[in-house]
N, C-alpha and C positions, 0 to 999 in steps of 0.2 A: 796243345795236346801232349807234346813231349814233356812239358813241365809237370802235368798231372800224372802222366805215365811214370815219370822218374820217381815220384813219391811212392808209387807202388813197387817198382822194380828195385828200389834202393835196398829193400829188405833182403834181396837175394845177393847183394854184394856184387852186382854186375859192374865191371870196370867202365868208368866214364859217366855213370848215372849221377854221381855226386857233383858233377859240374853244372847240371841243369838248374839247380836252385839259384845259382849265382846270376844276378842281373847282368853283370859285365859279359859273361859268357853268352847268355841268350841274346843280348843286344848285338854283339858282334856276329853271331850266327844269323840273326835276322837281317843285319846289314848286308852280309855276303850273299845270302839267299835271295834277297830282294833285288840286288844288283844282277845276279845271274838270271833270275826269272824275267826281269825287265829287258835285258839284252837278248835273251833267247826268244822270248815271246814277240819282241818288236819286229823282227824280220818276218816271221810268219803272219803277223797281223797286217803288216804293210802289203804283203803279197795277197792276202785275202781281200783287203779293202780295194785293191786295184782290180782284182778279178770281179768283184761285185760292183765295180764302178761307183763306190762310195767315196767320191773325191770332192775336194774343196771347190765350191762354185761361187761363193760370195766374197772371197778375199779380194781386197782392193789392190790391184797390181800397178795402178797408175802412179802411186806416190813413190815407188822405188826408182830412184834415178839410175840405178845400176842394172835395171832391166831383169831382175831376178823374178822368175815366174812363180807365183804362189798358187794360182789356180791349177787344179789337177793333182795336187798333193793330197794323199789320204788324210782324213781328219779323225776325230774321236779317239786319238791315241791315249786319252785318259783311261780307257779300258785297260791298257797295259799297265799304267801306273797303279790303278786301283787293285788289279790282280796281284801285282808285285808287292803291294803293301799287305793285303789281306792274308795271302798264303803264309808268309813267314810269321805273321802275328798269330794266326790260328795254330801254328805249329809250336811256337816258342813262348807265347805269352801266357800269363796266368788268367784264364778266361773267367775266373770267378771275381776278378778285380773290376770294380765299378768304372774306373777310369779307362781301362782297356776296352770294356764293352761300349762305353759311350763313344770312344774314338772310332770303333768299328761301325757303329750305327751312323755316325757322322759321315764317314767315308762312303758308305753305301747309299745313304740318303741323298747327299749332294751329288754323288756320281750318277744316280738315277735322274735327278733333276737336270743335270747337265746333259745326260744322254738324250733325254726327251728334246731338249733344246737343239742339240746337234742333229738329231734325227729329222726334225722339222726343217732345219736349214738344208740338209742334204737332199730333201725332197723339193727344193726350189724356193722355199720361203726364206729369204735372207734375214728376216727379222727374228726367226726362231720362235721359241716359246714366248707367249705374251708376258710382258714385264710384270703384270699384276700376279700371274701365277708363279713366276719365279720368286718374286718377293714374298708371296704367301708361303711358299715352300721353305724359304730361308727363315721366315719369322716362326713358322711352326717348329722347325728344328731348334732354333735358338730358345724358344720358350720351353721346349721339352728338356733341353740340357740344363737350363737354369732351375727348373722345378725338380729334376732328379737330384741335382747337387744340393738343393734345399732340403729335400725329404730323405735322401739316402743316409742311413746310419753309418755307412762306411766312408762318406765324404766328410772327414773331420780334419782339424789341424791342431797342432801344439804351438802355442805362442811363447815367445821368449819372455823371461822375467830377469831382472837384474839384482845382483847382490854384491855389495862391496866386501871384499876379503883382503885384509892386509894392504889397504889402500889401492887395490887393483880391482877393476870392474870385471866381474866374471858373469857370463850369461848362462843361465840354466833354463832348460825347457820345462814347461809345466808338466806335472805328472799325469794330468788328466786331459784327454782330448775333448774338444768341444766343436759344435757347429759354429762357424764364424763367417762374417761378412767382411773381414779384414782383407785388404789388398795392398800390394807393394806400390809405393809411389816413388818415382825417381827424384833425386836431389833434395829429399826431405830428411830432417835430422833423425827422426825416429824410423824412417824408411817405410812405415806402414800407416794406413788410414782405415778406419772402420766406417762403413756406410751407416752404421747404427748412429754415429755421432751427428749425421746430417739431420736426424729427427729428434735432436735433444730438446726441441721446443715442445714436444708432446709430453703430457703428464704421466702417462702410463707406460711402464717398461715393456709390457707384453705387446702393446700397440706399436711401440718403437721398433721392437724386434721384427714384428710382422711387416711393417713398412720397409725396414731395411732389407728384408729378404725379397719383397716385391720389387724394390728398386734394383737389387742384385739381378733378378730375373730380367728386368728391362734392360739393364746394362749389358748382360750376357747376350740378349737377343740383338741389341744394336751392334755390339762388337762383331758378332758372327756375320750379320748381314753386311756390315761395312767392309770387313776384311775379305770375305768371299767375293764381293763385287770388285774390290781393289785388285785382287789377284786375277780376276777375269779381265779387267782392263789392261793389266800388265802383260797379258798373253797376246802380244802383237808382233813379236820378232822371234826369229829362230833362237831357241835356247834361253830366251829372256826370262820367262816365268819359272821354268824349271830350275835354272841356275840361281836366281834370287831366292826361290823358295827353299832350295837345299841349304843355302847359307842361313836363312832364317830358322829353318828346322834344326840345324846344328846348334845355334844359340839357345833355342828352346830346350833341346836335349840336355845341354849343360845346366840350365836353370832347373829343369825337372830333376836331374840327378842330385843337384844341391838341395832341393826341397825334400827329396826322399832320403837324404843322409843326415842323421841327427846332428853329427858334429859340424858338417859343412853349413847346415842351416843355422846353427847357433853362431858360428863364426861370422857369417854374412848378415846376421840379424834378420833373417827371413823366417817365415813360418815353416815348421817341420810338418810335412804332409805325408803321413804313413800311407803306403800303397802307391804313391806317385812314381816309385821306381819303375813300375810297369809301363809308365808313359815313355820311359827311355827306350824300352824294347820296341814300342810302336814307332817312335821317332826315328830310330835307326833304320827300320824297314822303310819308313817314309823317305828319308834321305837317300838310301840305297836305290830305291825305285826311281827317284828323280835323276840321279847320276847315271843309272843305266839307261834311262829314257833319253838322256842327252846324247847317247851314242848315235841315235837316229834323228834327234831333234836339233842338234847343233847345226850351225850354218854350213852348207845349205840344207835345210830340213827335208827329210824324207817322209816325215809324218808330223802332224800337228796334234797337240793334246786336246784341243777343242774345249768347250764348256764342261764336258765330262771330266776333264782333268783339272781345269783352273778353278771351278767352283768347289770341287772336293779339296783341292790344295788349300784354298782360302779358309774353308770350313775347319779343316784339321788344325791349321795354325791358330785360328781364333779359339777353338774349343780347348786346345792344349794350354794356351795362355790363361784362359778362364779357370781351368781346373787347378793350375798351380798358383792361382791368385796373382797373376802378373799381367792382367789385361790392360792396366794403365801404362805399361811399358811398350805396348804395341805401336803407339804413334812414333816412337823412336825406332824400334826394331823393324817395323813395316813401313818405314818412311818412304820407300819407293812406291809401295801400294797407295799410301796416303797422297803422295804427289800426283799420281796418276788420276786418282779420284777428284782431287781438287782441280786439276787442270781441265777435266771434262766439265765440272760444275761452272768454273769461271768462263770457259769458252762458250758454253751454252747460254749462260746468263748475259754475257756481253753481246753475243750475237742477237739475242732477243731484244736487248736494249737498242742495238743499231737498227734492227728491222723496223722498230716503231718509228724511227726517224728516217727511214728510207736509205740507210747506209749499211754496207757490209763491214762490220767491225769484228775484230778478233783479238784475243789476248796473245795466243800462240799461232804460229803458222799452221799448226794442225794439232789436234788432241786425239787421244791421250798424249801425255808429255813426251814419250819416247819418239813419237812420229814427228815432233817439232824439229828434230835434228837431222832428218833426212829429206827435207823439202826446201827447195829454193824459193825465196820470196817472190822472185820473178814468175814463178809458176802458179802463184796464187792470185785470186781475183778480188780479195777484200780491199776496201778503201784504206784501212788503217790497222796496224798491228802495234800492240804495246811492247812485246818482246820480239826484237828483230834478229838478235844474234842467236846462234852463229850465222854468219853470212854464207859460209861454205856448207857443203853437204857432207855428212859423215857416213861412212859405210856401215851397214847394218851390224856387221860383226863387231866393229869398234864401239858402237853404241851399246851393244849387249855387254861387252867386256867391261866397259866403264860403269855401267849400272851394277854389274856384279861387284866391282871394287867399292862402290858406294855402299852396297849392301853389307860388305864385310866390315867397313868402318862403322856403320850403324849397329851391326851385331856386337862388335867390340865395345862400342859406347854403351849399349844396353847392359852388358854384363858389368862394365865398370861403374855404372850408376849405383850398383848395390853397395859400393864402398865410398862413393862421393856423396857427402851429406852436408 
């Protein structure tokens, strides 16, 4: 709103209005406002939830060896996170930008999906929203994002071309923008790959392009579903998901800024994506809201984000990566989320294998992966574990901090891959 208002008021030479067109200024304002909204709203939200008796009932308290009580803590704190994101974005973002609008839609859609899930849980059904409906909602949003990026005339890129001048290789950006299915690949010489090339066996160029875009929509849908579920699984300890996601968001903000800056994009040999600078404004609001939420969600938590927050967080991360054509970097950047998902898949598959043979078999002491570190093997009843270490129990706060450190390392590695080929 302020961005559009400034374009009108600038003609009256009002002091300060000239600052609003700058992405750096609006991003920092969004960061500060989201932080303030999250911290200010958090206390009132906790009081309201306690008064209405909307408290956690399904949280498993038996696995915590330190006896920290999780039941009775207000949930659905994702409402605070979403509000602290949307308010600054509406005030400081360019609302005519396709990327900003898609991120707002993603936040609200996944927030609603998670809200329904949390609401059902608070009414006594610990399973929440049926898995098929949750997956259907994620699939619908993923397909919508992919199709909009395919069809929108504003979602274009400038790809780099190379020219030798005085024996020095200088990169120039193409003068014309085009729709592209190119994406960045880590550790590759040219740093980019085009989904179009996967269909080189087809004889007709038009058919190749259509297949490439259909494949792009499918990849987008899969990435959004995978990352949102990974973030949901990571939300199991105080401050865990919020801290990891703030770190991931910071790395995405750096990549988005580089993609929206023509000189940086050329230097890093990544696509220049006009309009992607508005993603930085959104990401700053995203990171600020998570840091503000940690004021109440850090150990010992006074409020949980619930699926309202975790699904929205995962959706935002995935959609941002897809819009800046960095979705193939997510296995590194979101390595924590990936490990959480893999741990659940392995644990479930091995348990089913053991059940067919009348045995209780486990890969980890408990899944998702973060729970493995706070359970003594002597407290478990399975016949066999593949991974038995550590033999001691770590405090929840230590596990969370160590996961944050790993996330920082993965974020740094993700950015470094742009220059490692």
